[in-house]
C-alpha positions, 0 to 999 in steps of 0.5 A, a space after each residue: 317698147 322702151 323697156 326692151 330698149 333700156 334692157 338692150 342699152 343695159 346688156 350693150 353697156 354691160 358687154 362693153 364694160 366687161 370687154 374694157 375690163 378684159 383689156 385692162 386686165 391684160 395691160 395690168 401685166 405692164 404694172 406687174 412688170 414695172 413693179 418687177 423693175 422697182 425690185 430689180 433696182 432694189 437687188 430684190 430677186 425674189 420679189 422681182 421674180 414674184 412680180 414676173 410671175 403675176 405677169 405670167 399668170 395674168 398672160 395665161 388666163 386673160 385670153 380665156 376672159 377674152 373668149 368668154 366675153 367675146 372682146 373681138 365682137 364687142 370692141 372691134 376697133 380695140 386690138 387685144 393681140 396688139 395689147 397682148 404683144 406689147 405686154 408680152 415683149 416688156 415682161 418676156 424680153 425687156 424686164 428679163 434682159 435688165 434682170 439679167 444685166 443687174 443679177 451679175 450672172 456673167 462677167 461685167 464685160 459680157 453682161 451689157 452685150 448679152 443684155 442687148 442680144 436678148 433684146 435684139 433677138 427678141 424684137 426681130 423674132 416678134 417681127 417674123 412672119 410665121 412666129 406661130 405656125 398654122 397648127 399653133 406651135 412657136 417656131 423657134 425658141 419662143 421669147 420666154 426670157 423670163 423662164 430663162 431668168 428664172 432657171 438661171 438665178 433660181 434653179 441652175 445656179 451655174 458659173 458665169 461662163 455657162 450662163 453666157 453659153 445658155 444665153 447665146 444657145 437660146 438667142 440662136 434657137 430663136 432662128 432655128 426651126 424647131 416646134 415649141 408647143 404652147 400647151 393649151 394649144 398642143 396637138 400632142 399631149 395637150 392635157 399632160 402639157 397643161 398639168 405640167 404647166 400648172 405643175 411648173 407654175 406651182 414650182 416657180 412660185 414656191 421656189 420664188 417664195 422660199 429663195 435663197 433656200 431652194 431645196 434640191 428636191 424642187 430643183 429637181 422637179 424643175 429640171 424634170 419640167 424642163 426636160 419634159 418640154 424638151 423632149 416634146 419639142 424633139 417629137 413635135 419638130 420631127 414628128 415622131 410617132 405621129 401618123 402621116 
């Protein structure tokens, strides 16, 4: 009987260990974000984005680990979703706003106000009820300013005026009732969206690695990926092609 109790005890301890390991893994996204800040302070946009990519990867796979080890069941008093929200806000809004300000993407007179705009609209977006619909769509442009910064710095490389307009438009889109699919939860073209997301992960990693020598071919691929998700957003928002 004592052997059975010992085995049960070991199983419980191991389950708690792995559950805590998943929460620590999720929180480690903050470490990647902090390293990104250090790189931004050095003016090293390549390394700054590299660490944001690491944070993006962590965010992309931690949920799978959480479901495997059943963290909600093992640690019911630890809210993994809240940890995730904190990490996401830092890496998807706060650090990109700082990146935007430091990178000189707009004129000096607009750098601070637009950085503040990124932070404010992101915070309000997180506070909205119905940020995610019942069918797992983000309502409005989701807080993905890290991706926006990637395109502005590594792909577009447009004028200060165009950069400012892009930021303002994206800020407005936070509050426009468009439906943006989360690839792994998409109800339309789920597997193509996952494949395109993996493709994008490769593109963002490669473009970061070769920066500032980003080839026209890489830029075109990044634009095609953006076009794919843009068209998908239009189809999902207006439910084009869906049966009633």
